[in-house]
C-alpha positions in Angstrom: 109.5 107.9 87.3 107.4 105.3 89.1 105.8 106.1 92.4 104.2 103.4 94.5 102.1 103.8 97.6 100.2 102.0 100.4 97.4 103.0 102.7 97.4 102.7 106.4 100.3 101.5 108.4 103.3 99.1 108.0 105.4 100.8 105.4 108.1 98.9 103.6 111.6 99.8 104.7 112.8 99.7 101.1 110.5 102.4 99.9 112.4 105.4 98.6 111.7 109.1 99.5 109.5 111.2 97.3 112.0 114.1 96.8 114.8 111.7 95.8 112.6 109.8 93.4 111.6 113.0 91.7 115.3 113.9 91.0 115.7 110.6 89.0 113.0 111.6 86.5 113.4 113.5 83.3 109.7 113.2 82.5 107.4 116.2 82.8 104.4 114.0 83.6 104.2 110.5 84.8 101.4 108.1 85.9 101.2 107.0 89.5 100.5 103.4 90.6 96.9 102.5 91.6 96.2 103.5 95.2 95.0 101.1 97.8 91.4 101.6 98.9 91.4 99.5 102.1 93.2 100.1 105.4 93.6 98.7 108.9 92.8 102.2 110.1 89.0 102.7 110.4 87.3 106.0 109.5 86.4 106.4 113.2 90.0 105.9 114.3 91.2 108.4 111.7 88.6 111.0 112.9 89.8 110.4 116.4 93.4 111.0 115.4 92.7 114.0 113.2 94.4 117.2 114.5 96.3 120.2 113.3 100.1 120.1 113.6 101.6 123.5 114.3 104.8 122.5 116.2 106.7 122.2 112.9 108.0 119.1 111.1 111.1 117.0 111.3 113.7 116.7 108.5 112.5 113.2 107.7 111.2 113.1 104.1 107.9 111.7 102.9 107.9 108.3 101.1 106.6 107.9 97.6 103.7 105.8 99.0 102.6 108.4 101.4 102.4 111.4 99.1 100.8 109.3 96.3 98.1 108.1 98.7 97.5 111.5 100.1 97.0 113.0 96.6 94.4 110.3 95.7 92.6 110.9 99.0 92.6 114.6 98.3 91.4 114.7 94.8 91.5 111.3 93.1 89.0 109.5 90.9 86.9 107.1 92.9 84.2 106.1 90.4 84.0 104.8 86.8 82.1 108.1 85.9 85.3 110.0 86.6 84.0 111.8 89.6 86.4 112.5 92.5 86.9 111.7 96.2 86.0 115.3 97.2 82.8 117.0 96.2 82.4 120.1 93.9 79.5 122.4 93.2 77.9 121.3 89.9 81.0 119.0 89.4 82.9 121.9 88.0 86.0 120.8 90.0 87.3 124.4 90.2 90.0 123.6 92.7 93.3 121.9 91.8 96.0 120.5 94.1 99.6 121.6 93.6 102.5 119.9 95.4 105.5 122.0 96.4 108.7 120.0 97.2 112.4 120.4 97.5 112.7 119.4 93.8 110.0 121.7 92.5 106.3 122.2 92.2 103.9 119.7 90.5 100.2 119.6 89.6 98.2 116.6 90.5 96.1 115.3 87.5 93.2 113.3 88.9 92.0 111.9 85.5 95.4 110.2 84.9 96.4 109.9 88.5 99.6 111.6 87.5 101.9 114.5 88.4 102.7 117.3 86.0 106.0 119.2 86.5 105.2 123.0 86.8 108.5 124.4 88.1 111.9 123.1 89.2 112.3 125.8 91.8 111.9 125.1 95.6 109.2 127.6 96.6 108.3 126.1 100.0 109.9 128.9 102.1 107.9 131.6 100.5 104.4 130.1 100.3 103.2 130.5 103.9 103.7 133.3 106.3 104.0 131.1 109.4 107.4 129.6 110.4 106.2 126.1 111.1 104.9 125.9 107.5 108.4 126.4 106.1 109.7 123.3 107.9 107.4 120.9 105.9 109.0 118.6 103.3 105.8 118.8 101.2 103.2 121.6 100.9 99.9 121.1 99.1 98.5 124.3 97.5 94.8 124.4 96.8 94.3 126.6 93.7 91.0 128.0 92.3 90.2 128.4 88.6 87.5 131.0 88.7 87.0 130.8 84.9 85.1 127.5 85.5 82.4 129.5 87.4 82.2 132.4 85.0 78.5 132.8 85.1 78.4 133.5 88.9 79.2 136.6 91.0 82.5 136.8 92.8 80.7 136.2 96.1 79.2 133.0 94.8 82.6 131.9 93.2 84.4 132.4 96.5 81.7 130.4 98.4 81.9 127.5 95.9 85.7 127.2 95.8 86.1 127.7 99.6 83.7 124.8 100.3 85.4 122.7 97.7 88.9 123.4 99.1 87.6 122.6 102.6 86.3 119.2 101.6 89.7 118.4 100.0 91.4 119.5 103.1 89.4 117.2 105.4 90.2 114.3 103.1 93.9 115.2 103.5 93.5 115.5 107.3 92.0 112.0 107.5 94.5 110.4 105.2 97.4 112.0 107.1 95.9 110.7 110.4 95.8 107.2 109.0 99.4 107.5 107.8 100.5 109.0 111.2 101.6 112.2 109.5 101.1 115.8 110.6 99.4 118.5 108.6 97.4 121.7 109.1 94.8 123.6 107.0 96.4 127.1 106.6 94.8 130.3 105.2 97.9 132.5 105.6 99.3 132.3 102.1 101.5 134.7 100.2 99.3 134.6 97.2 101.3 137.1 95.1 104.4 135.1 95.6 102.7 131.8 94.5 101.1 133.4 91.5 104.4 134.9 90.4 106.5 131.8 91.0 104.1 129.5 89.2 103.2 132.0 86.4 99.4 131.8 87.1 97.2 133.6 84.7 94.1 135.7 85.3 91.3 133.9 87.2 93.8 131.4 88.8 94.2 132.1 92.5 95.8 130.1 95.4 93.4 129.7 98.3 94.8 127.6 101.1 97.8 125.4 101.8 98.5 122.2 103.8 102.0 121.5 104.9 102.7 117.8 105.4 105.4 115.9 107.2 106.4 114.0 110.3 105.4 116.1 113.3 108.2 117.1 115.8 
């Protein structure tokens, strides 16, 4: 599967929807096209547009370009050294971004700028406890790997991964604002459901979610 994307505004009318494109692929992992790193939307404008969307989302699907750009903004590589768009304590990068869609759940791999298929089940309805979350075509799940911080106390671990997830979330907020999409940072997550559905092992824990779509 090939996904293409753009940054900012002025989408091509020929761009296909993300969920439909996924269904065409038999690959378990595929590389995404290079994201754009310039936009007609300034940082200041994106900050001014940033807000939480809690009114629910329309049935309109996200385009390939939109979800690909959001993933790069959230957690993509932005330097030759391999470091990422969002900061991490001691560069441990203990938080990963999963993408739940109608066609299944995927893990974003920053190093390859690719998506890895994790499950072909649609788990969106069970992830969040609030009704508006269930209307989103795409839900990002921020997941902590506490084993990457094994030398620290649990209090320190939680502090580190929460700060990391918060930084990722703000990147998502700003990118969604630039793309004129709605989103919200949500702490009400059915963690046991997510861990069971995605077969997470010990030390892997879902933290927060961000539903994304076209606001109603």
